[in-house]
C-alpha positions in Angstrom: -17.1 -23.0 194.3 -18.1 -24.1 190.8 -16.7 -27.2 190.6 -17.0 -28.3 194.3 -17.7 -32.0 194.9 -21.0 -31.9 196.5 -23.2 -29.2 194.5 -26.8 -28.7 196.2 -29.2 -29.8 193.6 -31.5 -27.3 191.7 -33.2 -27.2 188.5 -32.0 -23.9 187.9 -28.0 -25.1 186.7 -29.1 -28.7 185.4 -28.0 -30.0 182.2 -31.4 -30.8 181.2 -33.2 -27.2 182.3 -33.7 -24.2 180.2 -34.5 -21.1 181.9 -37.9 -19.6 181.0 -39.5 -16.2 182.2 -41.1 -15.8 185.7 -38.4 -18.0 187.4 -39.3 -21.2 186.1 -37.3 -23.8 184.3 -38.5 -26.0 181.4 -36.8 -29.4 181.8 -36.4 -31.7 179.0 -37.2 -34.7 181.5 -39.7 -33.6 183.9 -41.4 -30.6 182.3 -42.0 -26.9 183.8 -40.3 -27.0 187.3 -39.6 -24.0 189.8 -35.9 -22.7 190.2 -35.3 -24.3 193.4 -37.2 -27.9 192.4 -34.6 -30.7 192.1 -35.3 -34.4 190.7 -33.2 -37.7 190.3 -32.4 -36.8 186.6 -30.1 -33.9 188.0 -27.2 -33.2 186.0 -24.6 -30.3 187.1 -23.9 -28.0 184.3 -21.3 -25.9 185.4 -21.6 -23.0 182.8 -25.4 -22.5 184.0 -24.2 -21.4 187.3 -23.6 -18.0 188.2 -21.1 -17.2 190.8 -22.1 -14.6 193.8 -20.2 -11.4 193.2 -17.3 -11.0 195.3 -17.0 -8.3 198.5 -16.1 -4.8 197.7 -12.8 -4.1 199.4 -12.6 -1.8 202.1 -10.0 0.9 201.7 -11.0 3.5 204.4 -8.4 1.9 206.6 -5.9 3.4 204.5 -4.4 6.7 204.3 -2.4 8.8 201.4 0.5 7.8 203.9 0.1 4.3 202.9 0.2 4.6 199.3 3.2 7.0 198.8 7.0 5.9 198.8 
């Protein structure tokens, strides 16, 4: 999902933004912005996007017999 065509715009993963403390972004084009803000200068930077964690697998439906040869 990091490289899909339609990325929702957010200053948090814009090429021009730098993360500050307190969940704010320092934009070289627009100044201090919020993480969810967006503007027309948005350029996607895939290195800044943090993918969501994968769900933990549920192994409770298997018993010891399923793992033996």
